[in-house]
N, C-alpha and C positions, 0 to 999 in steps of 0.2 A: 421590505423583498426577504423570503426567505424559502430557503433552500437546504436540503441537508445532504451534508460531504458523506457518500460512504467509502469503505477499505475496499481493500482487495487483496489475495491470498495469491503464490507465486505458485503455480504447479510444473515443478522442476528451475533447479536455475544451474545457469553454466559460465563460470569465469574463463572468457575465450583466450583474453592476451590484454597486456597493456598498451596504452594508447598514450598516443607522444603528448598529449595533450593533460596525462596524469591520471583520468579516467580509466578504466576498462570496459574491455567490451563483450557484450554477454548475451543470453540467450536465455529468453523465459517465456510463460506463458501467465501475461495477468489476466485474473479470472475477480471482477466485483462480487462486493459481499455485503448484504443487506446489515449492517452494521455502522449505526451511520451518526455522526455530530451534527451540532443544529447551527446554522450561520444567517447573521441576520444582518441587513446593509439597508439604511436610510440616510436621505439625505441630509444633511447637517444644517438644523436651524439658527445654529448661531454663528455657521461658516466656517466653523473648528472642526478640522477633523480629531475623532476621537475611537478609541480598540478597547475596548473591555472583555473580559470571559469569564465562564462560570463552570458547573463542572469538575472533571478532574483539572488540579495544576496545569496548568500552561509554562516550561521553565525558561528564563533564557531572557534577555532584553526584548521589546516591544518590536524593536526597528529589525528584529533578526526572526518578528511570525512572520511566517508566509503571506499570511492574508494581509499583510499589510504590506509585503513587499509585492504585491500583487498589486496592490491597490494604486501604490509609489510607482511603476512601472506604469499603466491604465491612466495616471493621473498625469506624467510627463508625455506622454504619446497625443494625448486627445484634449487635455485640459480640463478634467473634470471637474465640478463643484466638490466642496468636503463632504463627507461621509461619514458614519456612524456605524461603525462594523462590532459587532456581539456575537461571541464564538465561544457556545453551550459544547464544553468536550465533553465526548463519552469513547473514543475507542483510545484506548492506551499509545503511548508514544516509548520511543523507539521496541518497537516490537515485530516490524516488519511487514506491518499491513497500511503503509502507505497514508496514514493519517492528516499526517502534516502534508504534505504533498495535493491528497485530494479538498485538506481547505482550500489552498492556496488554487486551484485550477477552479475549484467552484468559484471563487471571489472572482475570479475571473468571466465566469459563466453570469453569475447575478448584477455584475458592472454595466455587461453587455446588456443585460435586459431591462435594468436599474433606466439606463443611458440612451436605451434604442443605437444600440453603435452600430449595429447589424454585421456585425464582422461571426464570418464563419466559423464551420469546425477546426479547418486549418489553420486557420490567421488564428484561433484561440491556441490552437497546439503550440502553435509559433513562439507565440506569448509564453505559454505554463514550460516550454524548453527553455526561458531564460530563468525559474526559476530552481527547477531541478532536474533533474534526470524521468525520474517518473512521474513529473506533475501534467504531460502529455494526456497520459490513458486517458487521466479521468476527465478529458473532455468528449468523449464522444463514450467510456464505461463501459463497454463492453468488453466481452473477452477476444483475445488478441494475442499472438506471438509477436514478441516484442525482441527486438534487435538493439545493436550497436551499443551505446549507452543508455540503451534499456527509454530508449525516448523515438524508435523507430518501428513501424506498427505496421502487421498483416491479420487482419482480419483472420478466424479462426472458428470452425462452424464446433462450437462443443457446451454442452448445455449438462450440466448437473445439477440442475432442475428435480429429478426425482431421486438425489440422493440426499441425505438431512447431511448439517458441517455442523462442527462442534470448532469452537477455536477456547487455545487452554493458553494463558501466558502466568509460566512464575513471578518473581520479585527479585528478574535479573533483569538489567539492564545490561542492554550488549552495541559496544559502537563500533558504528560502521566503519570507519578506516580501517579498527581493527583487526573488525573481521576477514578484510582486506589483505590486510596485510600477513595474515596465517593463509593465503592459498596462491598455491603455483597454477598459475592458467594451464588450460591444455585444451584441444581441441575433442570434442568427443565424437565416438566412432558415429552414432544416429543423433538425430535433430530434435529438439522438445517437440517441436511441432509434430514430428511423424511418432513419437512413441505417446504423445496422450491422445492420439487414435487410438490405442489399443484397449480392450475392455479395462475400465478401473481395478479387477481384479487383477491384473496383471501390471498394475503399476509400481506394486510394491518394490519390485529387486529390479527394475528396471530405470524409473522416474527419480533422480536425484537431484537434490539441491549440494552445491558444491562447499557452501557454508558448512554442512551439519558438522562432518567430522573435523574438523578442528572447532567449533564451535562447541561441538559437546564435550570433546577432551574439555575443555576450559570450564564448562558450565554443565558437568553431566547431569543437574535436574534435568534439564531441555529432553537429555535421551531418554531417561526415567518415565517421564510425561508420553514421549512418543511411545515409548514400550507401552506402557498403562491403556493407552487409546488401542492399539492393537489386542492388547488381551479383553478389552471390554468390547471388542466386535470389529474396527474398525477395518473395515476394506484397502483403505490408504490413512495414510497420517507424514506427515513433513513438516518441517519449520519451514515457514513464511518468510523470505526475502534474506536476510539475515540477521535473523531473531530477535525476543527471543519465541515469539508465539509460535506454539504450535497447531495445525489444524488437523482437523480429522473426516474421512467420509466414509459414511455408513450408508447402508444398506436397508437396515430395518430399524425402527425404535431402540431407541439406545437411551442409557443412562449414567450419570456420570455424578452421582448422589456419593457423596461422601470421599471420593477419589482422590478430588486433588484441594487440600486445604491450605488457604491462603494466596491460593492462584487465582487471577479473572477467567470468565465461563462465560463463553457466551455460545446458545444457539439455534438451529432455526426450530 
């Protein structure tokens, strides 16, 4: 069976406070984006579990991959037989796009289908929360306001289908832990779920990502990309998550030709 794990962007991101469990309380709006990896899971004919990957290199030990962690979680819970997992990686890693989290969540979805486990979305979300803070979003995979650790959701009626989306990622890796270490949490005057109801043309000076100021100070190229996207006609541009990817929303057709040499570029 094959599935296509997509990525997400953050429409605004506020770091509200430090939690007693070491995490942070945040608020953001997650919005799904159709840039996808390819994930295949089949029963293991030889009875031996296997994981392989192609496409972009997947760093780290195999047992730390979220696809493998998702499999182990479900195998221990339901006694599943061995499978072969193959991941073709397209979504850049360390970009703030949630690609790894999506791979893990979609592994849960595919295992549920492959073995007819009959798990409802809420049950799958609970398993996904054990993999990582934003993994649960990819179970329902629809726009939502997220709070607490980023794993509690409220449906939100926002649709960007009439706009063009671009993603630009420089050759920079931003450590999420480092990004959080540079933040002083604060409660915002207005919640993000209220701000995103404003016209997109009004987001520029109101809808902010708290990570941007310290991360751009450390990696100025991210700020340069954001400025260039506005110069190219973007209605709104921002860093996604803790970076380093920057996304932009355009109301009309646009061209990024020659603007970002050496960067990963994707657009609708």
